[in-house]
C-alpha positions as CSV (number, residue, x, y, z in Angstrom):
1,M,4.4,-0.9,7.8
2,G,2.4,-0.8,4.6
3,K,0.2,-3.7,5.5
4,D,-0.6,-2.2,8.9
5,N,-1.5,1.0,7.2
6,D,-3.9,-0.7,4.9
7,E,-5.6,-2.5,7.8
8,K,-5.8,0.9,9.6
9,A,-7.2,2.5,6.5
10,M,-9.9,-0.1,6.1
11,S,-10.9,0.2,9.7
12,K,-11.2,4.0,9.3
13,I,-13.5,3.9,6.3
14,P,-16.7,5.6,7.5
15,D,-20.1,4.0,7.1
16,R,-21.6,5.0,3.8
17,R,-25.2,5.9,2.9
18,Y,-26.6,4.2,-0.2
19,S,-29.4,5.4,-2.5
20,L,-32.4,3.1,-2.9
21,L,-35.0,3.3,-5.6
22,V,-38.3,1.4,-4.9
23,I,-40.8,0.7,-7.7
24,D,-44.2,-0.7,-6.7
25,D,-47.6,0.2,-8.1
26,D,-49.0,0.1,-4.6
27,E,-48.5,3.4,-2.9
28,S,-49.0,1.9,0.6
29,I,-46.0,-0.4,0.0
30,L,-43.9,2.6,-0.8
31,E,-45.0,4.3,2.4
32,V,-44.1,1.3,4.5
33,L,-40.7,0.9,2.9
34,R,-40.0,4.7,3.3
35,D,-40.6,4.2,7.1
36,Y,-38.3,1.2,7.2
37,C,-35.5,3.2,5.6
38,L,-36.0,6.1,8.0
39,E,-35.6,3.6,10.9
40,L,-32.5,1.9,9.4
41,D,-30.9,5.3,8.7
42,C,-28.5,4.0,6.1
43,L,-30.5,4.4,2.9
44,D,-31.7,7.5,0.9
45,F,-35.1,6.5,-0.2
46,T,-36.8,7.3,-3.6
47,G,-40.1,5.7,-4.6
48,T,-42.2,5.6,-7.6
49,T,-45.4,3.7,-8.7
50,S,-44.4,3.9,-12.4
51,P,-41.8,1.7,-14.1
52,M,-41.5,4.3,-16.9
53,E,-40.7,7.0,-14.3
54,A,-38.1,4.7,-12.9
55,I,-36.4,4.5,-16.3
56,D,-36.5,8.3,-16.5
57,L,-35.0,8.6,-13.0
58,F,-32.1,6.4,-14.1
59,G,-31.4,8.8,-16.9
60,S,-30.6,11.6,-14.5
61,S,-29.6,9.9,-11.2
62,H,-27.5,7.0,-9.9
63,F,-29.0,4.5,-7.5
64,D,-26.9,1.9,-5.6
65,I,-29.9,-0.4,-5.0
66,V,-33.2,-0.9,-6.8
67,L,-36.0,-2.8,-5.2
68,S,-38.8,-3.5,-7.7
69,D,-42.2,-5.3,-7.5
70,Y,-42.5,-8.3,-9.9
71,R,-46.1,-7.9,-10.9
72,M,-46.7,-4.5,-12.4
73,P,-48.7,-3.1,-15.3
74,V,-47.0,-2.5,-18.7
75,I,-43.8,-4.2,-17.7
76,N,-42.9,-6.7,-15.0
77,G,-40.0,-6.4,-12.6
78,I,-37.6,-8.8,-14.4
79,E,-38.0,-6.9,-17.7
80,L,-37.5,-3.6,-15.8
81,V,-34.3,-5.0,-14.2
82,R,-33.0,-5.9,-17.7
83,K,-33.6,-2.4,-19.0
84,L,-32.1,-0.6,-16.0
85,K,-29.1,-2.9,-15.8
86,T,-28.0,-1.8,-19.3
87,V,-28.0,1.8,-18.0
88,S,-26.3,1.0,-14.6
89,P,-24.5,-2.4,-14.5
90,D,-23.1,-1.6,-11.1
91,T,-26.5,-1.2,-9.4
92,F,-27.8,-4.0,-7.2
93,F,-31.3,-5.2,-8.1
94,L,-33.8,-7.0,-5.8
95,I,-37.4,-8.2,-6.6
96,M,-40.4,-8.2,-4.4
97,T,-42.8,-11.0,-5.4
98,A,-45.5,-13.3,-4.1
99,Y,-44.8,-15.6,-7.0
100,A,-41.6,-17.3,-6.1
101,E,-41.8,-20.0,-8.8
102,L,-38.6,-21.6,-10.1
103,E,-39.1,-20.1,-13.6
104,T,-39.3,-16.6,-12.1
105,A,-36.1,-17.3,-10.1
106,I,-34.2,-18.5,-13.2
107,D,-35.3,-15.5,-15.2
108,A,-34.3,-13.2,-12.4
109,V,-30.8,-14.6,-12.1
110,R,-30.3,-14.3,-15.8
111,A,-31.4,-10.7,-15.6
112,G,-28.7,-10.0,-13.0
113,L,-30.8,-10.0,-9.9
114,F,-29.0,-9.9,-6.5
115,D,-31.8,-11.3,-4.3
116,F,-35.6,-11.8,-3.7
117,I,-37.9,-10.5,-1.0
118,I,-41.0,-12.7,-0.8
119,K,-44.3,-11.0,-0.2
120,P,-45.8,-10.5,2.4
121,F,-42.7,-9.3,4.3
122,G,-41.9,-7.4,7.4
123,K,-39.3,-5.0,8.6
124,N,-36.8,-7.8,9.5
125,D,-37.1,-9.4,6.1
126,F,-36.4,-6.1,4.4
127,E,-33.5,-5.3,6.7
128,R,-31.9,-8.7,6.1
129,A,-32.1,-8.3,2.3
130,V,-30.8,-4.7,2.5
131,T,-28.0,-5.7,4.9
132,R,-26.7,-8.4,2.4
133,V,-26.6,-5.8,-0.3
134,K,-25.0,-3.2,1.9
135,E,-22.3,-5.6,3.1
136,T,-21.4,-6.3,-0.6
137,L,-21.4,-2.6,-1.4
138,D,-19.2,-1.8,1.6
139,L,-16.7,-4.5,0.6
140,K,-16.6,-3.0,-3.0
141,H,-16.0,0.4,-1.5
142,Q,-13.3,-0.8,0.8
143,N,-11.5,-2.6,-2.0
144,T,-11.7,0.5,-4.2
145,F,-10.4,2.6,-1.3
146,L,-7.5,0.3,-0.6
147,R,-6.6,-0.1,-4.2
148,S,-6.3,3.7,-4.5
149,I,-4.1,3.7,-1.4
150,L,-1.8,1.1,-3.0
151,Q,-1.7,3.0,-6.3
152,E,-0.8,6.2,-4.5
153,K,2.0,4.4,-2.8
154,G,3.5,3.6,-6.2
155,G,3.3,7.1,-7.4
156,K,4.3,7.7,-11.0
157,G,5.1,4.3,-12.3
158,G,5.9,3.1,-8.8
159,L,8.6,5.7,-7.9
160,F,7.3,9.1,-6.8
161,G,9.1,12.2,-7.8
162,N,10.0,14.4,-10.8
163,S,13.7,14.8,-10.4
164,E,15.9,14.1,-13.4
165,K,17.8,11.3,-11.5
166,L,14.6,9.5,-10.7
167,S,13.3,9.9,-14.3
168,V,16.5,8.1,-15.5
169,V,15.8,5.3,-13.1
170,R,12.2,4.9,-14.3
171,E,13.3,4.9,-17.9
172,K,15.9,2.2,-17.2
173,L,13.3,0.0,-15.5
174,R,10.9,0.5,-18.4
175,I,13.6,-0.5,-21.0
176,F,14.7,-3.5,-18.9
177,A,11.3,-4.8,-18.2
178,P,10.6,-6.8,-21.4
179,S,13.9,-8.7,-21.1
180,D,14.4,-12.0,-19.2
181,A,17.9,-11.1,-18.1
182,S,18.7,-10.9,-14.4
183,I,18.6,-7.4,-12.9
184,L,20.6,-6.1,-9.9
185,I,19.0,-3.1,-8.2
186,T,21.3,-1.2,-5.8
187,G,20.7,1.6,-3.4
188,E,20.5,2.5,0.3
189,T,17.8,1.2,2.6
190,G,14.5,2.8,2.0
191,V,15.0,4.2,-1.5
192,G,12.4,1.9,-3.1
193,K,14.3,-1.2,-4.4
194,E,11.3,-3.6,-4.0
195,I,9.0,-1.1,-5.6
196,S,11.3,-0.9,-8.6
197,A,11.4,-4.7,-8.8
198,R,7.6,-4.8,-8.8
199,M,7.6,-2.1,-11.6
200,V,9.8,-4.3,-13.7
201,H,7.5,-7.3,-13.1
202,S,4.3,-5.3,-13.8
203,E,5.6,-3.9,-17.1
204,S,6.9,-7.3,-18.3
205,G,5.2,-10.1,-20.1
206,R,5.2,-11.9,-16.8
207,R,2.8,-9.4,-15.1
208,N,0.0,-12.0,-14.8
209,E,2.3,-14.5,-13.1
210,P,3.5,-14.5,-9.4
211,F,5.9,-11.9,-8.0
212,V,7.7,-13.7,-5.1
213,A,9.9,-11.6,-2.7
214,V,12.4,-13.1,-0.4
215,N,14.4,-11.2,2.2
216,C,17.7,-13.2,2.3
217,S,18.8,-11.6,5.6
218,A,15.7,-12.9,7.4
219,Y,16.6,-16.6,7.5
220,A,19.4,-18.8,8.9
221,E,21.5,-20.6,6.3
222,T,19.7,-23.9,6.5
223,L,16.2,-22.3,6.5
224,L,17.1,-20.0,3.6
225,E,18.0,-22.9,1.4
226,S,14.7,-24.6,2.1
227,E,12.9,-21.3,1.7
228,L,14.4,-20.8,-1.8
229,F,14.4,-24.3,-3.2
230,G,12.0,-26.3,-1.0
231,H,12.6,-29.6,0.7
232,E,11.4,-33.2,0.7
233,K,9.8,-34.9,3.6
234,G,12.4,-36.0,6.1
235,A,15.2,-33.9,4.5
236,F,16.2,-32.6,7.9
237,T,14.9,-32.6,11.5
238,G,11.5,-31.0,11.5
239,A,10.8,-31.5,7.8
240,G,7.6,-33.4,8.4
241,A,6.2,-32.8,4.9
242,K,7.3,-31.8,1.4
243,R,7.6,-28.0,1.0
244,I,7.5,-26.0,-2.3
245,G,10.3,-23.4,-2.4
246,R,10.0,-19.8,-3.6
247,F,11.8,-20.5,-6.9
248,E,9.3,-23.2,-7.7
249,F,6.3,-21.2,-6.5
250,A,7.3,-18.3,-8.7
251,G,6.8,-20.4,-11.8
252,D,6.9,-18.2,-14.9
253,G,6.8,-15.0,-12.8
254,S,9.6,-13.1,-11.1
255,I,11.5,-13.9,-7.9
256,F,13.0,-10.9,-6.0
257,L,16.0,-11.7,-3.8
258,D,16.3,-8.7,-1.5
259,E,19.6,-8.2,0.5
260,I,21.3,-10.8,-1.7
261,S,24.7,-9.9,-0.1
262,E,23.5,-11.7,3.1
263,I,23.3,-15.1,1.4
264,P,25.9,-17.4,3.1
265,A,28.9,-18.5,1.1
266,P,27.9,-22.2,0.7
267,L,24.5,-21.2,-0.6
268,Q,26.0,-18.7,-3.0
269,V,27.6,-21.7,-4.7
270,K,24.2,-23.4,-5.1
271,L,22.5,-20.3,-6.3
272,L,25.3,-19.7,-8.9
273,R,24.7,-23.2,-10.3
274,V,20.9,-22.7,-10.4
275,L,21.3,-19.5,-12.4
276,Q,23.8,-21.1,-14.7
277,E,22.0,-24.4,-15.3
278,K,18.4,-23.0,-15.0
279,E,17.4,-25.9,-12.8
280,F,17.5,-26.9,-9.1
281,E,16.5,-29.7,-6.7
282,R,14.6,-29.5,-3.4
283,V,16.7,-30.1,-0.3
284,G,16.9,-33.8,0.2
285,G,15.5,-34.6,-3.2
286,N,16.8,-35.7,-6.6
287,E,14.0,-34.4,-8.9
288,T,15.3,-31.8,-11.2
289,I,13.0,-28.8,-11.4
290,P,13.5,-26.2,-14.2
291,L,14.0,-22.5,-13.3
292,R,11.4,-20.5,-15.3
293,A,11.2,-17.4,-13.2
294,R,13.1,-14.2,-13.9
295,V,15.6,-13.3,-11.1
296,I,15.7,-9.8,-9.8
297,S,18.2,-9.1,-6.9
298,A,18.8,-6.1,-4.7
299,T,21.3,-4.9,-2.1
300,N,22.2,-1.9,-0.1
301,C,25.9,-3.0,0.0
302,D,28.7,-2.3,-2.4
303,L,29.1,-5.9,-3.8
304,L,32.5,-5.1,-5.3
305,T,33.8,-4.3,-1.8
306,E,32.2,-7.5,-0.6
307,I,34.0,-9.4,-3.3
308,K,37.4,-7.9,-2.4
309,A,36.7,-8.9,1.3
310,G,35.9,-12.5,0.2
311,R,32.3,-12.3,1.4
312,F,30.6,-12.5,-2.0
313,R,31.5,-14.6,-5.1
314,E,32.6,-12.6,-8.1
315,D,31.1,-15.1,-10.6
316,L,27.7,-14.9,-8.8
317,Y,28.0,-11.1,-9.0
318,Y,28.3,-11.1,-12.8
319,R,25.5,-13.7,-13.1
320,I,23.0,-11.5,-11.2
321,N,24.3,-8.2,-12.6
322,T,23.4,-8.6,-16.3
323,L,21.4,-5.4,-16.0
324,N,22.0,-2.9,-13.3
325,V,19.8,-0.1,-11.8
326,H,21.1,2.2,-9.1
327,I,18.5,4.3,-7.2
328,P,20.1,7.4,-5.7
329,P,19.4,8.4,-2.1
330,L,16.8,11.1,-1.3
331,R,19.5,13.6,-0.3
332,E,20.8,13.5,-3.9
333,R,17.4,14.3,-5.4
334,R,16.1,16.9,-2.9
335,E,13.7,18.3,-5.5
336,D,11.6,15.2,-4.9
337,I,11.3,15.8,-1.1
338,M,8.3,18.2,-1.0
339,E,6.4,16.3,-3.7
340,L,6.8,13.1,-1.6
341,A,6.0,14.9,1.6
342,E,2.7,16.4,0.2
343,H,1.8,13.0,-1.2
344,F,2.3,11.2,2.1
345,I,0.4,14.0,4.0
346,A,-2.6,13.6,1.6
347,R,-2.6,9.8,2.0
348,F,-2.3,9.8,5.8
349,S,-4.9,12.5,6.1
350,T,-7.3,10.2,4.3
351,V,-6.3,7.1,6.3
352,Y,-6.7,8.9,9.7
353,E,-9.7,11.0,8.6
354,K,-7.9,14.2,9.2
355,E,-8.9,17.6,7.7
356,A,-6.9,18.9,4.8
357,I,-3.4,19.3,6.3
358,S,-0.6,21.7,5.2
359,L,2.9,22.4,6.4
360,D,3.9,25.8,7.9
361,G,7.1,27.5,6.7
362,E,9.4,26.3,9.5
363,A,8.2,22.6,9.2
364,R,8.6,22.8,5.4
365,S,12.2,24.1,5.8
366,A,13.1,21.5,8.4
367,I,11.9,18.7,6.1
368,L,13.8,20.1,3.2
369,N,17.0,20.4,5.3
370,C,16.8,16.9,6.8
371,R,19.4,14.5,5.3
372,W,16.9,11.6,5.5
373,P,19.4,8.8,6.0
374,G,16.5,6.3,5.9
375,N,15.4,7.8,2.6
376,V,11.8,7.6,1.4
377,R,10.8,5.1,4.0
378,Q,12.0,7.4,6.8
379,L,10.2,10.3,5.2
380,E,7.0,8.3,5.0
381,N,7.2,7.3,8.7
382,A,7.9,10.9,9.7
383,L,5.0,12.3,7.8
384,E,2.6,9.7,9.2
385,Y,3.7,10.8,12.7
386,A,3.4,14.5,11.8
387,T,0.0,14.0,10.3
388,L,-1.3,12.4,13.5
389,C,0.3,15.1,15.6
390,S,-1.0,18.0,13.5
391,I,-3.2,20.6,15.1
392,N,-6.0,22.5,13.3
393,G,-4.9,21.2,9.9
394,I,-1.3,22.5,10.3
395,I,1.9,20.6,10.6
396,T,4.3,22.7,12.7
397,M,7.8,22.1,14.0
398,G,6.2,20.7,17.1
399,S,4.4,18.1,15.0
400,L,7.6,16.6,13.5
401,P,9.5,13.7,15.1
402,G,12.9,14.4,16.7
403,E,14.7,12.6,13.9
404,V,13.9,15.4,11.5
405,F,16.0,17.8,13.7
406,I,18.7,15.3,14.6
407,N,19.4,14.4,11.0
408,N,19.2,18.0,9.8
409,R,21.9,19.1,7.4
410,T,24.7,21.4,8.6
411,E,26.5,21.8,5.3
412,S,27.3,25.3,4.2
413,S,25.6,24.6,0.9
414,P,22.2,26.2,0.6
415,A,19.1,24.0,1.1
416,V,16.6,23.4,-1.6
417,T,13.6,25.6,-0.5
418,A,10.0,25.7,-1.5
419,D,10.0,29.5,-2.1
420,D,12.1,32.6,-1.5
421,E,10.8,33.1,2.0
422,A,11.9,29.6,3.1
423,E,15.3,30.2,1.5
424,A,15.7,33.4,3.4
425,E,14.8,31.7,6.7
426,S,17.3,28.8,6.1
427,E,20.3,30.8,7.4
428,N,18.9,30.7,11.0
429,L,17.3,27.3,10.7
430,V,20.2,25.4,12.3
431,T,20.1,27.6,15.4
432,R,16.3,27.2,15.8
433,I,16.5,23.5,15.3
434,E,19.2,23.1,17.9
435,R,17.1,25.1,20.4
436,M,14.1,22.9,19.7
437,E,16.2,19.7,19.9
438,I,17.5,20.8,23.3
439,D,14.0,21.5,24.5
440,K,12.7,18.1,23.3
441,I,15.6,16.3,24.9
442,K,15.2,18.2,28.2
443,T,11.4,17.5,28.3
444,A,11.8,13.9,27.5
445,L,14.6,13.4,30.1
446,S,12.4,15.1,32.7
447,Q,9.3,13.1,31.9
448,N,11.4,9.9,32.1
449,Q,13.2,10.9,35.3
450,W,16.5,10.9,33.4
451,N,16.2,7.3,32.3
452,R,18.4,7.7,29.3
453,S,17.5,4.4,27.7
454,Q,13.8,5.1,27.8
455,T,14.4,8.7,26.6
456,A,16.5,7.6,23.7
457,R,13.8,5.2,22.6
458,E,11.1,7.9,22.7
459,L,13.3,10.3,20.7
460,G,14.3,7.6,18.1
461,L,18.0,7.7,19.1
462,T,20.4,5.1,20.3
463,R,21.5,5.6,23.9
464,K,25.0,6.7,22.8
465,Q,23.5,9.3,20.5
466,L,21.5,10.7,23.3
467,V,24.5,10.8,25.7
468,D,26.5,12.6,23.0
469,R,23.9,15.2,22.6
470,I,23.6,15.7,26.4
471,K,27.3,16.4,26.4
472,K,27.2,18.6,23.3
473,Y,24.4,20.8,24.6
474,A,25.7,20.6,28.2
475,I,22.3,19.5,29.4
476,T,22.2,19.1,33.2
């Protein structure tokens, strides 16, 4: 979902206006260019006939683009560009000149010039030059925007939250990062195991090398072996060319084996040998390739239980589990929930160009009381939905997806609340939530003409869960 969100974010970035400073000792040229800018409606125009004034303007204002005449008294355009670029290296500079000699072009490039406009020129020539600059500026803005989104996803060191349990995890990852020893990261689905693996990589001496992730549950046995170790041409039916495997591609970086419990038994034997001998061969090949990458594994299973059941090799377990990090589920660190929720709301408000959004008291209590079986990933999805469904800048109970009510805690222990008022309301919350859940189910069933399969999909339930709730609430 993260990739889709980044693409959505980029598509939602609004067109930006850019500031343009024009320097030309001919006042009539400034008037013409001012008119061009008004017609284009994407540039904020400032003009001056004095290079010295341009230097003064740079001392008090920022300009995205500078367009300067080449031939001017006191100082020429190239010399002016050199001076201004020392003040604002991120500004894009263009020169207007009727003297497009090679020597001028070379000097201009050395001075950091982006482009030329050859005099005499018309509106179309000006627009083409400006468009080239604007496209580059837009791309820089988009990259900056998306980088900020990616950094926000990572939160504090990659894992977002201030709970003591999460602080312990972050400290472990920091301590383990410089080592080359294998790491096993455990925890339920959605707690942030891959984020943790990337944290280890980014804080290690391998940070400038590749980080290669493989979901071991996504491939059939024969394909997984080829995916990990590569194959030679003709090694099996369909192997029309040599393929480099993930271990080889990782080089001196890190390879992340997600859902390692899903590796088939025969391949576990080969992986054990690779980790022991620090070398491997491509499928169908006999060339020995050294293993240089650090191996980081992850699973949401209890591998000791898998070992007892004969589904996972004990010797492989000890080989991948030199260092161990367990990430607790979100329900065990409930003090992180609201911080995460507000973080996701802020991010999705930006992505979807929503006004500043806040949670009302009931929605806040519902989020705090939810068990979040899908952990941080489920919370993120729920807040994306709620942000889109918010009205007038407020997320209410009606904005939240049904899963927030369905997975609401019913334990007698008090919920973690944001303030005293929310805590006082929590006693009646279960009743209110059940009533809202009944209303949601009744509405969905009616809209779908009692098609239970379709209704279950819309509510985020299995068909059996829906049927159980229909019976529980005696919905007819």
